[in-house]
C-alpha distance (Angstrom), angle and dihedral (degrees) to the residues before:
residue distance angle dihedral
M1 . . .
T2 3.75 . .
S3 3.78 126.3 .
S4 3.75 136.7 154.7
E5 3.75 138.3 -129.2
G6 3.75 109.1 -159.9
T7 3.77 104.6 -46.0
S8 3.81 94.1 -29.2
P9 3.81 117.8 103.0
V10 3.78 117.6 -132.7
R11 3.76 120.8 -158.6
A12 3.78 129.7 -175.5
L13 3.76 133.9 160.9
A14 3.77 123.1 -114.2
R15 3.79 93.2 -124.7
P16 3.82 113.3 101.2
A17 3.76 121.1 -112.8
R18 3.75 128.6 -154.1
V19 3.77 116.2 -117.5
D20 3.77 121.8 -162.0
V21 3.79 113.0 -118.8
Y22 3.77 124.4 -163.3
P23 3.82 106.5 -163.1
R24 3.74 125.0 -172.4
R25 3.80 127.6 -168.1
L26 3.77 130.5 -157.2
R27 3.77 118.0 -132.4
L28 3.79 125.9 -165.1
G29 3.74 117.8 -139.2
G30 3.76 98.7 27.4
Q31 3.79 88.4 159.3
Q32 3.75 128.1 25.5
G33 3.76 114.6 -111.9
P34 3.80 125.9 -146.0
S35 3.79 117.3 -64.8
A36 3.79 116.6 -92.8
R37 3.78 87.4 -133.9
E38 3.75 100.3 28.5
G39 3.81 114.5 -160.1
R40 3.80 95.4 19.2
P41 3.82 116.8 116.3
G42 3.76 115.3 -110.3
S43 3.76 94.7 15.4
A44 3.82 114.3 152.7
P45 3.77 120.2 -129.2
E46 3.78 119.3 -114.5
I47 3.79 118.4 -105.6
S48 3.78 112.2 -111.7
L49 3.80 111.6 -130.9
V50 3.80 92.5 -160.4
P51 3.81 107.4 110.1
E52 3.76 117.7 -128.8
L53 3.80 123.4 -156.8
M54 3.76 112.7 -126.1
D55 3.78 138.2 173.1
D56 3.78 117.3 -122.0
P57 3.82 106.0 -163.5
E58 3.80 92.7 -169.6
V59 3.80 93.5 54.6
E60 3.82 92.0 43.5
T61 3.80 90.8 52.5
Q62 3.80 92.2 50.3
L63 3.80 93.7 48.4
E64 3.80 93.6 45.6
D65 3.80 89.2 57.9
I66 3.80 92.1 58.5
D67 3.81 110.9 105.4
V68 3.79 116.3 -148.2
D69 3.76 131.4 -175.9
A70 3.81 98.0 -111.4
P71 3.82 129.6 132.2
R72 3.78 117.5 -110.2
V73 3.82 98.0 -167.1
G74 3.78 127.0 46.9
I75 3.81 118.8 -153.3
V76 3.79 113.4 -162.4
M77 3.78 132.8 174.2
G78 3.77 136.4 178.1
S79 3.81 98.5 -125.1
K80 3.80 140.6 20.1
S81 3.79 87.1 -120.5
D82 3.84 87.0 70.3
M83 3.80 92.0 60.0
E84 3.79 96.9 93.4
V85 3.81 92.9 58.3
M86 3.79 95.9 38.8
Q87 3.80 91.1 52.1
Q88 3.80 85.5 73.9
A89 3.80 87.9 70.6
A90 3.79 92.1 47.0
R91 3.80 92.6 51.7
E92 3.79 92.5 49.3
L93 3.80 91.5 50.7
E94 3.80 90.6 47.8
E95 3.78 91.2 53.6
R96 3.79 89.4 51.7
G97 3.80 93.0 47.9
I98 3.81 93.8 -117.4
L99 3.77 116.4 148.1
H100 3.79 114.6 -127.8
E101 3.77 143.9 162.8
I102 3.80 132.3 -142.1
R103 3.79 124.1 -143.2
V104 3.80 134.5 174.2
M105 3.80 114.6 -145.4
S106 3.77 133.1 147.7
A107 3.79 121.9 -134.2
H108 3.80 89.2 -150.0
R109 3.80 104.1 36.2
E110 3.82 97.5 35.0
P111 3.81 106.9 26.8
D112 3.82 94.0 150.3
L113 3.81 91.6 53.0
V114 3.79 91.0 50.1
A115 3.81 91.1 49.3
D116 3.81 94.0 48.4
Y117 3.80 92.7 47.0
S118 3.79 92.3 49.5
K119 3.80 95.8 45.7
N120 3.81 93.1 50.9
A121 3.81 97.6 39.5
H122 3.81 97.4 95.4
M123 3.79 93.2 45.0
R124 3.82 90.2 54.3
G125 3.79 92.3 53.8
L126 3.80 102.3 -96.5
R127 3.80 115.4 142.6
V128 3.82 101.9 177.4
I129 3.80 133.7 24.9
I130 3.81 123.9 -153.5
A131 3.81 112.3 -160.0
G132 3.79 123.2 -170.6
A133 3.79 121.7 -164.7
G134 3.77 141.0 157.6
I135 3.81 137.8 -160.6
S136 3.83 103.7 16.1
A137 3.83 89.0 6.8
A138 3.79 94.4 -154.6
L139 3.81 97.4 151.6
P140 3.84 100.0 83.7
G141 3.81 91.5 50.0
A142 3.80 92.7 44.2
V143 3.80 90.1 52.9
A144 3.82 92.6 46.8
A145 3.80 90.0 51.6
H146 3.81 90.5 64.7
T147 3.82 104.3 37.9
D148 3.78 140.2 46.6
L149 3.81 91.5 -145.8
P150 3.81 118.6 111.5
V151 3.82 110.3 -90.5
I152 3.80 121.6 -157.3
G153 3.79 115.7 -162.2
V154 3.80 123.2 -150.1
P155 3.81 112.4 -162.1
L156 3.80 110.0 -144.9
S157 3.77 129.1 -154.8
G158 3.79 125.2 -144.5
R159 3.77 145.7 150.8
L160 3.81 91.4 -76.3
S161 3.81 95.0 47.5
A162 3.77 119.8 115.7
A163 3.80 119.1 -127.2
G164 3.79 92.2 0.0
G165 3.80 95.3 -58.8
L166 3.79 100.6 -36.4
D167 3.80 89.5 124.3
A168 3.81 91.2 60.1
I169 3.80 92.6 46.1
L170 3.80 93.4 52.2
S171 3.80 92.7 44.6
I172 3.80 90.9 57.3
V173 3.79 98.5 37.6
Q174 3.81 97.3 46.3
M175 3.79 98.9 65.9
P176 3.82 119.2 155.1
P177 3.82 119.3 -102.3
G178 3.77 112.8 -80.4
V179 3.81 95.4 27.3
P180 3.82 106.2 81.2
V181 3.79 122.7 -170.8
A182 3.79 122.2 178.4
C183 3.79 115.2 -134.5
V184 3.80 129.4 -155.1
G185 3.79 128.4 -169.8
L186 3.79 125.1 -64.4
D187 3.82 110.5 -70.4
N188 3.82 89.4 -8.4
A189 3.80 100.6 133.3
R190 3.81 91.3 150.5
N191 3.80 90.6 65.5
A192 3.80 88.8 51.3
A193 3.81 89.8 56.5
I194 3.80 91.9 47.9
L195 3.81 90.0 51.0
A196 3.81 90.6 48.1
A197 3.81 89.7 52.9
Q198 3.80 90.6 50.4
I199 3.80 90.4 51.2
L200 3.80 91.4 51.0
T201 3.81 92.9 51.3
A202 3.82 97.1 40.4
């Protein structure tokens, strides 16, 4: 199935994927209040109207078994010119039956879009994000700054790259402490997909 959001292509497989759900239920009367007729035999306790969060394992198990058509891996890149390389990741995920989506967004030209996508990724069912970028290669780090999901960076070469793509490699590898980004080889988007699959099955 192929759709579009603005000018960015979105691609997902037809096979269903399982999305983790973390339900919570509210229960009235979590604690017994004082008796309406305190001290009298047989008096019934009042019902507390203060809701109490509780886990219901039976409900959680039932909801976790529901399969929904949602992507598990997001593939993002800074430019449409990166599509040919990043399609390697999409093909590998397709062969493994892993639902995914593809978006084009620039960390420099569309910083708000990158931030919104990253912040909402987990809520939409994504579990790993693959980000391809060349030159300054800011996209993987920009995505990692706004999500706690694993981010895999793919350094991309191009006619504007310095030292054959070394600039992109160093930009992705040299992340500041506390903001990890995995990095695969230059233009090796297929390895990024394999790593994403390993993360999902770990």
